[in-house]
C-alpha positions in Angstrom: 20.0 4.9 7.3 20.2 0.7 7.7 18.3 -1.8 5.7 14.8 -2.3 7.0 13.9 -5.7 8.2 11.8 -8.2 6.2 8.2 -9.0 7.7 6.4 -10.0 5.3 4.5 -7.2 5.3 6.7 -4.2 3.9 8.0 -4.7 0.5 11.8 -4.5 -0.8 13.1 -3.8 -4.5 15.2 -6.5 -5.2 14.1 -9.8 -4.9 12.6 -12.4 -7.2 10.4 -14.0 -4.9 8.4 -10.4 -4.5 9.0 -9.1 -7.8 5.1 -9.5 -8.4 4.3 -8.2 -5.3 6.4 -5.5 -6.3 5.1 -4.7 -9.7 1.5 -5.0 -8.3 2.7 -1.7 -5.4 4.3 -0.3 -8.0 0.9 0.4 -10.4 -0.3 2.6 -8.1 2.8 5.1 -8.0 2.8 4.8 -11.6 -0.9 6.3 -11.5 0.0 8.8 -9.0 3.3 10.3 -11.4 0.5 10.7 -14.3 -1.9 13.2 -11.9 1.4 14.8 -10.9 2.0 18.3 -10.7 5.9 19.0 -11.0 5.5 22.4 -10.0 3.1 21.3 -7.2 4.3 19.7 -3.8 3.5 15.8 -3.1 3.6 13.6 0.1 3.9 10.1 0.4 2.3 9.2 3.5 3.1 5.9 4.9 5.9 5.5 2.6 7.8 2.5 4.3 10.9 1.2 2.9 10.7 3.9 0.4 11.3 2.5 -2.9 8.0 4.1 -4.5 9.0 7.5 -3.2 12.0 7.1 -4.5 10.5 6.1 -8.0 8.9 9.5 -7.9 11.6 11.3 -7.0 13.4 10.1 -9.9 10.6 12.0 -11.8 9.6 15.0 -10.0 11.3 18.1 -8.7 11.1 17.3 -4.9 8.8 14.9 -2.7 8.1 14.1 0.8 8.0 11.3 2.5 6.2 10.1 5.9 6.4 7.0 8.0 7.4 5.5 11.4 10.6 3.7 9.8 13.7 4.8 8.3 13.9 4.0 4.3 16.1 1.9 2.9 19.3 3.5 2.1 19.2 2.6 -1.5 16.1 4.6 -1.7 17.4 7.9 -0.6 17.6 10.7 -3.1 18.7 14.7 -2.8 15.3 15.8 -3.7 13.1 13.9 -1.3 12.6 15.3 2.2 12.2 12.3 4.8 10.0 12.2 7.7 10.0 10.5 10.5 6.8 10.8 12.3 3.8 9.6 13.6 0.6 11.3 12.3 -0.4 12.5 15.6 2.8 14.5 16.1 3.9 15.1 12.0 5.6 18.9 11.7 4.3 19.0 8.3 2.1 22.6 7.2 -1.5 22.5 7.2 -3.1 23.0 3.7 0.4 22.5 1.4 0.2 19.4 -0.7 -1.4 19.5 -3.9 -1.3 15.3 -3.8 -1.1 12.8 -0.9 -0.6 9.1 -1.8 -1.3 6.2 1.0 -0.9 3.1 0.1 -1.5 0.1 2.0 -1.7 2.0 5.2 -5.6 2.1 6.0 -6.0 -1.8 6.7 -3.4 -1.2 9.8 -5.4 1.1 11.6 -8.0 0.0 14.1 -9.3 4.0 14.0 -8.6 5.8 10.6 -10.1 9.1 12.0 -6.8 10.8 12.6 -5.2 9.2 9.4 -8.3 10.3 7.2 -8.5 14.3 8.9 -4.7 14.4 8.8 -4.7 13.6 5.2 -7.9 15.9 4.4 -6.1 19.0 6.6 -2.3 18.2 5.0 -4.2 18.6 1.3 -4.2 22.2 -0.2 -7.8 23.7 -1.6 -8.2 21.8 -4.8 -6.2 19.0 -3.9 -6.2 15.2 -4.3 -5.6 12.3 -2.1 -5.2 8.7 -3.8 -5.4 5.5 -1.2 -4.7 2.2 -1.5 -5.8 -0.5 0.5 -5.9 -4.8 -0.2 -9.3 -5.8 -1.5 -11.0 -8.1 1.2 -12.8 -10.1 -1.2 -9.5 -11.4 -2.7 -7.2 -10.8 0.5 -5.9 -13.8 1.8 -6.9 -12.7 5.0 -4.1 -13.9 7.4 -1.9 -10.7 7.4 -1.4 -10.2 10.9 -0.5 -6.3 10.6 -4.0 -6.2 9.3 -6.6 -4.7 11.3 -9.4 -4.2 8.8 -9.4 -5.0 5.3 -12.3 -3.2 3.2 -14.9 -4.1 0.3 -15.1 -1.3 -2.1 -18.3 0.4 -1.0 -17.6 0.3 2.8 -14.2 2.2 2.2 -16.2 4.8 0.4 -18.6 5.0 3.3 -15.1 5.2 5.2 -13.8 7.6 3.5 -16.4 9.9 2.4 -17.0 12.0 5.4 -13.8 13.2 5.4 -13.4 14.3 1.6 -15.5 16.1 -0.4 -15.5 13.5 -3.2 -14.5 10.4 -3.5 -14.0 7.9 -6.6 -13.7 4.4 -6.1 -11.5 2.4 -8.7 -9.5 -0.7 -8.4 -6.2 -2.3 -9.2 -7.0 -5.0 -11.8 -4.9 -8.5 -12.2 -3.7 -9.6 -15.9 -4.4 -13.2 -17.3 -0.2 -13.3 -16.7 -0.5 -12.9 -12.8 -3.7 -13.9 -11.8 -2.8 -17.2 -11.8 0.5 -16.4 -9.3 -2.1 -15.4 -6.9 -4.6 -18.1 -7.0 -1.4 -20.4 -6.4 -0.5 -18.3 -3.4 -4.0 -18.1 -2.1 -4.0 -22.2 -2.5 -0.9 -22.6 -0.7 -1.8 -20.4 2.2 -5.1 -22.4 2.6 -3.0 -25.6 2.9 -0.6 -24.5 5.6 -3.7 -23.0 7.6 -5.2 -26.6 7.6 -2.1 -27.5 10.1 -4.0 -25.1 12.8 -8.0 -25.4 11.9 -8.7 -24.2 15.7 -6.9 -21.2 15.0 -4.4 -21.9 18.0 -1.9 -19.8 16.0 -3.4 -16.3 17.5 -3.1 -18.2 21.1 0.7 -17.5 20.2 2.5 -13.8 21.3 2.6 -11.4 18.8 6.2 -11.4 17.9 5.8 -15.1 17.2 3.0 -14.6 14.8 4.7 -11.9 12.9 8.0 -14.5 12.6 5.7 -17.1 11.6 4.4 -14.5 8.8 7.4 -13.4 7.2 8.9 -17.2 7.6 5.5 -18.4 5.4 5.4 -15.6 3.1 8.7 -16.8 1.8 7.4 -20.3 2.4 4.7 -20.0 -0.2 6.6 -18.0 -2.8 9.5 -20.4 -3.0 6.8 -23.2 -3.7 5.6 -21.4 -6.4 8.8 -20.2 -7.7 10.1 -24.0 -7.6 6.7 -25.3 -9.1 6.2 -26.4 -12.7 4.3 -22.9 -13.4 7.3 -20.9 -11.8 7.2 -17.5 -10.9 5.3 -14.8 -13.8 7.3 -12.3 -15.3 5.4 -9.3 -13.9 5.6 -5.6 -15.0 3.2 -2.2 -13.9 1.2 -3.1 -16.6 -0.1 -6.2 -15.5 -2.2 -4.1 -12.9 -4.3 -2.1 -14.7 -6.2 0.6 -12.8 -9.8 1.2 -13.7 -13.4 1.4 -11.8 -14.0 -1.0 -9.1 -14.6 -4.5 -9.2 -14.6 -7.4 -6.6 -12.0 -9.3 -8.7 -9.5 -6.2 -8.1 -6.6 -7.5 -5.9 -6.6 -3.8 -4.4 -8.7 -0.9 -4.4 -8.1 2.5 -5.1 -9.8 5.5 -3.8 -9.7 9.1 -5.2 -10.5 11.7 -2.7 -10.6 15.3 -3.3 -10.6 18.5 -1.6 -13.1 21.4 -2.7 -11.4 24.5 -3.9 -13.1 26.5 -1.9 -13.3 24.5 1.4 -12.1 26.7 4.6 -11.2 25.1 7.7 
C-alpha cells in the first residue's frame, strides 16, 4: 500500500516537525489501550494512516481498522484487519465490538447522524466508544477539512441521543508543550492577517487544501527554527481528565447498555 499524501490534516509518524502533534494524538490511543480487553474485539473507526492502530496491535491480539484510505505500509501488521470502506456501506457485523475508538473524525461531518448511529449499532451490548475531537476554544479554527468544531457541552448534547451514557473528558496540555501551541496560534494569526477579508475562501477547494498543507509546514518550521525551538513531547504531556475549556481536545466516553436491544 502506498504512503498517504501529506495534507496537513492526516499526520504520519516519523516527522520531527509534527512530533508534538503526534504525541497529542497518541495520548488517546494509550488511554484506549488501558480500557481494552484483550479477549474482546476493538475497532479503530477512521484510522487514517494507521499509526495508532498499529500501536494498539502491538499490544493486543487483534484489531480492526476502518477508513476510506489505505494505511501507510509501515503500519501493516498481521493481527490488523484493515477495512477500506465508507460507513454507509461497511461490511462489519452489528453488535460485535466491545470497544470502538474514533479519533478526530466527527469534526469532519456536517451531519454526524450516520456516523454516530453506526458506532452505536456496531457496539456490543455493554460496549464502550471513545470519541475525540478538537476543542473549539483552543483550536486554530482554520482547518479547511473541519466542518464543525465543538465545545464540551455541545458535543455531549450531540452524542447523548445516540448512547445510553456519555462522560465528557478532555486532553490537557502540560507546561512543556503549551508554549508550542501558543506559538502555533500566534504564527497562524499573523499569516491570516494577510487576508483580512477571507478572500482565500473564494479559491477552489484544491487550492485551499494545498495552502493549508504548505502553511502547516511553514508554521512548524518557523517554531523549530526559533529560539524556543520544538519541545520534546511525550504522551505524558497530554493528560486525560475531566473536560476543561483549556483542553486541546475533547474526549467523550460513550456507553451502550448491557441490556439494550435493537
